[in-house]
N, C-alpha and C positions, 0 to 999 in steps of 0.2 A: 504493500500500500504506500509506504514511504517513497519507494523507488518510482512508483507510478506518478506520485505528486511531483517528484523532481523532474521526471520526463515531461510532464505537462507544463511545468514552469519553463523548462528549456525550450519547448515548442512555442510557448507563448512569447518568450523573449525573442526567439528567432523570428516569429511572425511580426513582432513590433519592429525589430531591426530591419527585417525585410521590407516592411511597410514604409519605414522611414527612408530606406535606400530607394525604394520605388518612387516615393514621393520626391526625393531629391533629384532622381533621374528625370521624372516627369517635369518637375519644375525647371530643371536645366534645359529641357527640350521645348516645353510648351508654354511656359510662363512668359508673358510679354516682357521684352527686354530693351525697349527703346527709351531714350532720354532726350526727346526734343518735342517742342510744342506744335510745330507746323505739321501738315498732313504727311509730307514726305521729306526725305533727305537724300541727296544724290551723292554717291561715292564714285570717285574716278580712280581707277586702278591702272597704273601704267603697265605696258606689255611686259616689261622686265622686272616688275615688282615681286617681292617675296611676301610671305605671310606677315612678317614683322612690320613691313610698311603698311599693309592693309590694317593690321591691328592698331598701329599708331594713329592712322587716319580716322579710325572708327571709334576709338576710345571715348571721345567726348559725347558720343551719341548713344552710348549703351549704359544701362543701369549696372550690369554685372559683366565685366570683361572676362573674368575667370571662367564662368560657365560657358561663355561664347567660345573661348579659346579651347576648352576641353572638348566641346562638341565638334568644333572645327577639326580637331585632331582625329577624333573618332570617325568622322565622316570622310577623312582623307583630304580635306580642303587645304590644310596647311602645306601640303606638298604639291598641290595642284591649283595654284592661283592663276586666274585668267584676267587678262587686261580688258578694260572697257568701262562703260558708264552703267552704274547699277542704281536702281531706285529702291530705297527702303521706306516702307510705310510705317506710320506711327502705330504702335501696338503690336508689331511683329514679334514673334518669339525667335529664339536662336535658330531653330530648325528652318524657319521661313527666311531669316536673314541670310543664313549660309546658302540656302538654295537660290536666293536672289543674287548671290555673288558668283554663281556658276555661269559659265559662258552662255548657256542657252537662254539666260535671262538678260543678256546684254541689251541695254536699251539704246536705240538710235538717238542721235542729236541732229538738230536742224542746223545746217551750215548755209549761211547766206553771204553773198558778195555781189558787188556791182561797181561799175564805173572806175575801176582801177586803171591807172595810166601805164603801169609796167607790171611784168610778172613778179618783180621784186615786191611791189606793193601787194599784189595778190598773195604771195607767200606769207607776208606778215599778217594779212587779214585772216587767212586760213589757220595759221599757227595758233591764234588765240581761241580757235573753236575746236581744233582737233589735237590729238597727242603729238603728231608730227611737228617738229620745229621748223622754223622758216628756212634754215640752211638746207635741210633734207628736202623740203618742198621745192626750193629754188633749183637745187641740183636735178631733181626729177623733171621740173618744167623745162630746163635747158639741156637736157640730155640729147646730144646731137644725133645719136643713133636712132632714138625714138622719134625725133623731129623729122629726120630724113625719111624714115620708114613710113611716116604718116602724112607726108606732103607739106610739112611746115619748115620754117627756119627761125632764126633768132628774132627776126623782125615780125613775123606773122604768128608766132606761137601764142600770143595773147588772144588771137582770134578764136582759139579752141575753147575758151572758157566763157560760156554763156551766162550772164548774170541772172541769178534766180536763187531760190531756196531749195536745198536738197537734203535728203536724209542719209546720214552715214553713221557707222559705228564710230565711237569716239577714238578708238585705237586703230582706225584705218591708217595704213602706211602712206607715205608720200606718193609712192608709185601707184598704189591702188586708187588713191584720190585722183591722180592725173589720168589713169586709165579709165576711170568712171566718167570723167569729164569728156574724154574722147568719145565715149559711147553716146553721151548726151549731145555732143556736137554732131555726130553722124545721124542721130535720131532726128535732130532739128533739120539737118540738110537733106530733106527728102528729095527724090528725083524731081518732083514738081518745083521745089524751091531752087534746086540747081538749074533747072530749065529756065525759070524766071530770071535768075542772075545772068544766064547765058544770053537771053534776049536783050539784056541791057549791055552786053559786051563785057561781062564781068565773071570772074571765077568766084567761088564762095569767099575766099580770103580777101579778094579785092572788094567784094560787096561789103564785108565787115569793115574794111579800111575806109570805104566811102561812108558807111553808116556812122563810123566814129566821128567824121567831120559833121555829118548831119546832127548827131547827138550834141556835139559841142556848140553848134551854131544856134540851136533852138531847144529850149526845154519844153516847149509847147508840143505835145504829142500830135495835136490836130494840124500843126503847121509842118511837121516833118515830111509828109509826102510831097508838099510843095517845094520845100528846100531840096529834097532828094531829086525832084524833077529838074530843078534849076541846074544842079551839078551834073546830072546826066546829060542835059542839053549842051552844056559846055564841053563835056567829054566827046559827045557825038560830033561836035563842030570842030574838034581839035583845039579848043581853047584851053588855056591854063585855068585850073580851078580857082586860083587866087583866094584861098580860104585862110583867113587870119588865124584860126586855131592851129593850123599846121605850122605857121611861123612861130607861134608861142611854144609849141612842142619842140620845134627845132632849137629855139633859144634855150629851153630847159635842158634838152639833151646835150647841147654844146657845152653848157656850164656845169652840167651834172647836178644842178639844183632843181629838183622837181617840187620843192616846197615854195618856191617864189610865186608871187601872184602878179600877173601881168594883165592889167585891165585895158591897156591901149597899145596897139601895135603902131610903132613909128615907121616913117619911111626908111630910115636907116636899117631897121630890122629886116626889111624885105630883101636886103642884100646878103643875108647869111647864106653861105654855101652849104646846103644840106639837102639830101634827097627828100626830106620831109617838107621842104619849103616849096609849096605849090605855086608860088609866084615865080619860081625859077625852073622847076621841073614839071613836066607834063604828066598827066595821068594821076591815078590815085597814089597816095604815099606807099612806100614799101611795106608798111604795116600799120595797124590801127594806132591812132594817137591817144586812144582811151578805149576802154571796154564799153562798147555802146549798148544801150538798152535794146531789148528785143524789138520794141516799137520802131527804133531807128533802122534796124535791119529790115524789118517788114516794109518800112517806107521806101527803102531802096529797091526792094523787090516789087513794090506796088506803088510807083511814083505817080504823082498828079501829072496829067498831061497839060502842058501849057508851053508858052514860048519865052518864058522869063529866062534871062541870062545874068541878071544883076540883083543884088539885094543889099539893104542897109537897115540897121536897127530903127524901129519905129519909135520916135520919141513921144508920141501921143498915145500909143497903145503898147506900153512896156511889155517886153518879152516877145513881141512879134516883130515882123519886118515889113518894110516897104519893098515891093518887087518892081522891076522894070524890064522891058524888052530891049530898050535901046540904051546906049551909053549916055546919050544926052539926057534922057529922063532920069537915069541913075545919078548923074552928076547933080541934078537939081535936088533929088532926095538926099544926096550926100551932104550938100551945103547945110541943110537943116540939122542933120545929125552932128556935123562938126561944130556948128554954132552951139548946140546943146551941150556937147561933151566939154567944150572949152569953158562954158558957164559953170559946169560942175567942178572945174579945176582938176580934171583927171589928166595927169601928164604921163602916167606910166601904167 
């Protein structure tokens, strides 16, 4: 009888200990373990990160780091860290958090860019949105073998990047970002659009170069087809484009200072010897002077039909232009503009 009581006591103690152990295991796995007020918290894990780095980055956002670490080890995550962007929701338990940090839960990020003047600027813009740094991005953008294989060169490579918003995984490499942009470029340039460019006497890269001028000349989307029609009229007549934005770009490229602001092109500026100076060299520039909006590219492919050859800023309808078919009419419009800009005291 005495032995029986002892056995029952041992069993009872064992059940209590087992229950406590089960409770501790259950708590470690299924008890909420977040420590932030917002609905979600985003964790960025670099491709070459180890578990210690993940642990350090997530410590401030967990109630109990020890239980998280022990479960991560049991689930094999400590030896299998995956790079990417991961979203942790308020109230998640350790099991859910660790599962969210696995590669199959990698959340995409929205990458946006527009109107960059150079691939150097584009690299910097992308580097703040993805893991890849600006140096690796620029190296990928300027890879000569890649450019030659896909019909681009150092001047035209900016044409490949169409301004928009795209979804990427945060840890996308520089090469994979570039390759995706090539696919987007080819998707945009359908046979129908290539044919439209051809009807204007342009290749796709030449169309983008002309669109860049249209983009810089007017921010008014509804005016872009008219501006595009004007420049196409000049090209078809063998006239120089004589576009001031190309001179500004040539000046920036010559000095290497793309941060300078030039509001007024002077007569002396027109003498700069640069293939981008359309006052000296015929045809479209060798590459885009800026990454044009899609609306500017579409304007070149679908220009307004008219006989305009000249334009000047409209001083009574700001943002728009006055157009002329003859040089005599243009010179009259120009007098009004020069008088206005002198009154504003704009010397450069």
